[in-house]
VEXDO-587526 format. One record per residue (C-alpha): residue in three letters; z, y, x negated. Coordinates in steps of 0.25 Angstrom, whole numbers, always signed. Example, Ala and Ser with C-alpha at 12.3 -4.5 7.8 and 13.67 -1.06 7.14 Angstrom:
// VEXDO-587526
<site type="ALA" Z="+31" Y="-18" X="-49"/>
<site type="SER" Z="+29" Y="-4" X="-55"/>
This chain:
// VEXDO-587526
<site type="MET" Z="-228" Y="+138" X="-140"/>
<site type="SER" Z="-243" Y="+142" X="-140"/>
<site type="ALA" Z="-251" Y="+146" X="-128"/>
<site type="SER" Z="-260" Y="+134" X="-129"/>
<site type="ARG" Z="-248" Y="+125" X="-128"/>
<site type="VAL" Z="-242" Y="+132" X="-116"/>
<site type="ALA" Z="-256" Y="+131" X="-109"/>
<site type="ALA" Z="-256" Y="+116" X="-112"/>
<site type="TRP" Z="-242" Y="+114" X="-106"/>
<site type="ILE" Z="-246" Y="+122" X="-94"/>
<site type="GLY" Z="-259" Y="+114" X="-92"/>
<site type="PHE" Z="-252" Y="+100" X="-94"/>
<site type="THR" Z="-241" Y="+104" X="-84"/>
<site type="GLY" Z="-252" Y="+108" X="-74"/>
<site type="LEU" Z="-259" Y="+95" X="-76"/>
<site type="LEU" Z="-246" Y="+87" X="-74"/>
<site type="GLY" Z="-243" Y="+95" X="-61"/>
<site type="ALA" Z="-257" Y="+93" X="-55"/>
<site type="TRP" Z="-256" Y="+78" X="-58"/>
<site type="LEU" Z="-243" Y="+76" X="-51"/>
<site type="ALA" Z="-248" Y="+84" X="-39"/>
<site type="SER" Z="-260" Y="+75" X="-37"/>
<site type="ALA" Z="-251" Y="+63" X="-38"/>
<site type="ALA" Z="-242" Y="+68" X="-28"/>
<site type="GLY" Z="-253" Y="+70" X="-18"/>
<site type="LEU" Z="-258" Y="+56" X="-18"/>
<site type="PRO" Z="-253" Y="+46" X="-8"/>
<site type="ARG" Z="-244" Y="+35" X="-12"/>
<site type="SER" Z="-250" Y="+21" X="-10"/>
<site type="THR" Z="-241" Y="+11" X="-4"/>
<site type="PRO" Z="-242" Y="-3" X="-8"/>
<site type="SER" Z="-248" Y="-13" X="+3"/>
<site type="PRO" Z="-236" Y="-21" X="+9"/>
<site type="ARG" Z="-236" Y="-35" X="+4"/>
<site type="PRO" Z="-233" Y="-46" X="+14"/>
<site type="ALA" Z="-218" Y="-49" X="+13"/>
<site type="GLN" Z="-217" Y="-62" X="+5"/>
<site type="ARG" Z="-204" Y="-70" X="+7"/>
<site type="SER" Z="-199" Y="-79" X="-3"/>
<site type="ALA" Z="-195" Y="-93" X="+0"/>
<site type="ASP" Z="-180" Y="-90" X="-2"/>
<site type="ALA" Z="-181" Y="-79" X="+9"/>
<site type="VAL" Z="-188" Y="-89" X="+19"/>
<site type="ILE" Z="-177" Y="-99" X="+16"/>
<site type="LEU" Z="-166" Y="-89" X="+18"/>
<site type="ASP" Z="-171" Y="-84" X="+31"/>
<site type="GLY" Z="-172" Y="-98" X="+37"/>
<site type="LEU" Z="-158" Y="-101" X="+32"/>
<site type="ALA" Z="-153" Y="-88" X="+39"/>
<site type="SER" Z="-160" Y="-91" X="+52"/>
<site type="ASP" Z="-153" Y="-105" X="+52"/>
<site type="VAL" Z="-139" Y="-99" X="+49"/>
<site type="GLN" Z="-142" Y="-89" X="+61"/>
<site type="SER" Z="-145" Y="-101" X="+70"/>
<site type="GLN" Z="-133" Y="-109" X="+66"/>
<site type="THR" Z="-124" Y="-97" X="+69"/>
<site type="VAL" Z="-129" Y="-95" X="+83"/>
<site type="ARG" Z="-127" Y="-110" X="+85"/>
<site type="LEU" Z="-113" Y="-109" X="+80"/>
<site type="ARG" Z="-109" Y="-97" X="+88"/>
<site type="THR" Z="-114" Y="-104" X="+101"/>
<site type="ARG" Z="-106" Y="-117" X="+98"/>
<site type="LEU" Z="-93" Y="-109" X="+95"/>
<site type="ALA" Z="-94" Y="-101" X="+108"/>
<site type="SER" Z="-94" Y="-114" X="+116"/>
<site type="ALA" Z="-83" Y="-121" X="+107"/>
<site type="PRO" Z="-70" Y="-124" X="+114"/>
<site type="ALA" Z="-57" Y="-116" X="+112"/>
<site type="PRO" Z="-47" Y="-123" X="+103"/>
<site type="ALA" Z="-35" Y="-129" X="+112"/>
<site type="THR" Z="-21" Y="-125" X="+110"/>
<site type="THR" Z="-11" Y="-136" X="+106"/>
<site type="THR" Z="+4" Y="-136" X="+106"/>
<site type="ARG" Z="+4" Y="-147" X="+95"/>
<site type="ASN" Z="+11" Y="-144" X="+83"/>
<site type="PRO" Z="+5" Y="-151" X="+71"/>
<site type="PHE" Z="+17" Y="-149" X="+62"/>
<site type="SER" Z="+27" Y="-157" X="+71"/>
<site type="PHE" Z="+27" Y="-171" X="+76"/>
<site type="SER" Z="+34" Y="-169" X="+89"/>
<site type="VAL" Z="+28" Y="-168" X="+103"/>
<site type="PRO" Z="+27" Y="-153" X="+108"/>
<site type="ALA" Z="+40" Y="-150" X="+116"/>
<site type="ILE" Z="+40" Y="-142" X="+129"/>
<site type="VAL" Z="+43" Y="-128" X="+125"/>
<site type="ARG" Z="+54" Y="-122" X="+134"/>
<site type="ALA" Z="+57" Y="-108" X="+136"/>
<site type="PRO" Z="+70" Y="-105" X="+127"/>
<site type="ARG" Z="+82" Y="-100" X="+133"/>
<site type="VAL" Z="+85" Y="-86" X="+132"/>
<site type="ALA" Z="+99" Y="-84" X="+126"/>
<site type="PRO" Z="+106" Y="-71" X="+126"/>
<site type="ALA" Z="+104" Y="-63" X="+113"/>
<site type="PRO" Z="+117" Y="-62" X="+105"/>
<site type="VAL" Z="+122" Y="-48" X="+104"/>
<site type="VAL" Z="+119" Y="-44" X="+90"/>
<site type="GLN" Z="+128" Y="-33" X="+84"/>
<site type="ALA" Z="+121" Y="-22" X="+75"/>
<site type="PRO" Z="+123" Y="-25" X="+61"/>
<site type="GLU" Z="+133" Y="-16" X="+53"/>
<site type="PRO" Z="+125" Y="-5" X="+45"/>
<site type="LEU" Z="+126" Y="-8" X="+31"/>
<site type="PRO" Z="+134" Y="+2" X="+22"/>
<site type="GLU" Z="+126" Y="+12" X="+15"/>
<site type="PRO" Z="+124" Y="+9" X="+0"/>
<site type="GLU" Z="+132" Y="+17" X="-10"/>
<site type="PRO" Z="+123" Y="+28" X="-16"/>
<site type="HIS" Z="+120" Y="+26" X="-30"/>
<site type="LEU" Z="+129" Y="+35" X="-38"/>
<site type="GLU" Z="+131" Y="+35" X="-53"/>
<site type="LEU" Z="+141" Y="+43" X="-62"/>
<site type="ILE" Z="+133" Y="+49" X="-73"/>
<site type="GLY" Z="+143" Y="+58" X="-80"/>
<site type="VAL" Z="+157" Y="+65" X="-79"/>
<site type="ALA" Z="+159" Y="+79" X="-84"/>
<site type="ALA" Z="+173" Y="+85" X="-86"/>
<site type="ASP" Z="+177" Y="+99" X="-86"/>
<site type="SER" Z="+191" Y="+104" X="-90"/>
<site type="GLY" Z="+188" Y="+119" X="-91"/>
<site type="THR" Z="+198" Y="+123" X="-80"/>
<site type="GLY" Z="+209" Y="+115" X="-86"/>
<site type="THR" Z="+208" Y="+103" X="-77"/>
<site type="LEU" Z="+198" Y="+91" X="-80"/>
<site type="ILE" Z="+187" Y="+91" X="-69"/>
<site type="ARG" Z="+177" Y="+80" X="-70"/>
<site type="THR" Z="+163" Y="+80" X="-64"/>
<site type="ALA" Z="+155" Y="+68" X="-61"/>
<site type="MET" Z="+140" Y="+67" X="-61"/>
<site type="ILE" Z="+135" Y="+57" X="-52"/>
<site type="SER" Z="+120" Y="+53" X="-50"/>
<site type="GLY" Z="+118" Y="+50" X="-35"/>
<site type="PRO" Z="+106" Y="+45" X="-27"/>
<site type="ALA" Z="+93" Y="+51" X="-30"/>
<site type="ASN" Z="+98" Y="+55" X="-44"/>
<site type="GLU" Z="+106" Y="+67" X="-39"/>
<site type="LEU" Z="+117" Y="+72" X="-48"/>
<site type="MET" Z="+131" Y="+74" X="-42"/>
<site type="MET" Z="+142" Y="+81" X="-50"/>
<site type="VAL" Z="+155" Y="+79" X="-43"/>
<site type="THR" Z="+170" Y="+81" X="-45"/>
<site type="PRO" Z="+182" Y="+74" X="-38"/>
<site type="GLY" Z="+183" Y="+77" X="-23"/>
<site type="GLN" Z="+168" Y="+80" X="-21"/>
<site type="ARG" Z="+159" Y="+72" X="-11"/>
<site type="ILE" Z="+147" Y="+64" X="-16"/>
<site type="LEU" Z="+135" Y="+61" X="-6"/>
<site type="GLY" Z="+144" Y="+63" X="+6"/>
<site type="ILE" Z="+150" Y="+49" X="+4"/>
<site type="TYR" Z="+159" Y="+49" X="-8"/>
<site type="ASP" Z="+171" Y="+58" X="-13"/>
<site type="VAL" Z="+173" Y="+59" X="-28"/>
<site type="VAL" Z="+187" Y="+54" X="-30"/>
<site type="THR" Z="+188" Y="+55" X="-46"/>
<site type="VAL" Z="+180" Y="+58" X="-57"/>
<site type="GLY" Z="+184" Y="+51" X="-70"/>
<site type="ALA" Z="+179" Y="+52" X="-85"/>
<site type="ASP" Z="+169" Y="+41" X="-82"/>
<site type="ALA" Z="+170" Y="+37" X="-67"/>
<site type="ILE" Z="+170" Y="+43" X="-54"/>
<site type="GLU" Z="+176" Y="+38" X="-40"/>
<site type="LEU" Z="+170" Y="+41" X="-27"/>
<site type="LYS" Z="+176" Y="+38" X="-13"/>
<site type="HIS" Z="+167" Y="+34" X="-2"/>
<site type="LEU" Z="+170" Y="+43" X="+10"/>
<site type="ALA" Z="+167" Y="+32" X="+21"/>
<site type="SER" Z="+173" Y="+19" X="+15"/>
<site type="GLY" Z="+183" Y="+25" X="+5"/>
<site type="ALA" Z="+178" Y="+16" X="-6"/>
<site type="VAL" Z="+179" Y="+22" X="-20"/>
<site type="ARG" Z="+166" Y="+21" X="-29"/>
<site type="ARG" Z="+168" Y="+22" X="-44"/>
<site type="LEU" Z="+156" Y="+28" X="-53"/>
<site type="ALA" Z="+157" Y="+26" X="-68"/>
<site type="LEU" Z="+149" Y="+31" X="-79"/>
<site type="ARG" Z="+140" Y="+22" X="-85"/>
C-alpha cells in the first residue's frame, strides 16, 4: 500500500470521527405531544364498561338484602306426608367374634431337576427346587425346606414334601 493511500485512509477516518462527535453533541428534539384522539370504538367501549360497573353495584346491593332460603323437610321423591322422626331404640350390640386368621398360602415351589449319584455304591438322589424369589434349593431325603417342609422321598421324576404343622403331603413333579 502506498503512503498516499494510507494518508487518505487516515484523513477519511478522522473526518468520520469528527462528524460522529459533532452529532453526539447536538440535543435531540422531541416531537410535540399531539392531543390524544380517541376512536369512536374506544368511546363506545368506555360507556359500556361504566354501564356494566353500575349494574354490578346494583346487583350486589340487591343480593345483600335478599332473604335466605327456607329449609324444608319435604322430600320431592316421595308422595307421603313427612313422618315424625323418633329417636331409634338403642339395642345392645351383638358380640362379634374375631374371624379366624386365614391360612398362609403355600409358597411357590417348582421341581426343576433330579440328579442321581451312585459313586458310593448306593443311589442318592438330589432334587433341585426353585423356591420363592427364584432361589435354588438342592435337597436330599430327610432335609428341611423353608422351615415348614420335610423332604420325605426323592424319586426319578417327583419329590414328596411333608408339611410340619398340618402333616399334609405335597408332591412336586417334573414338567
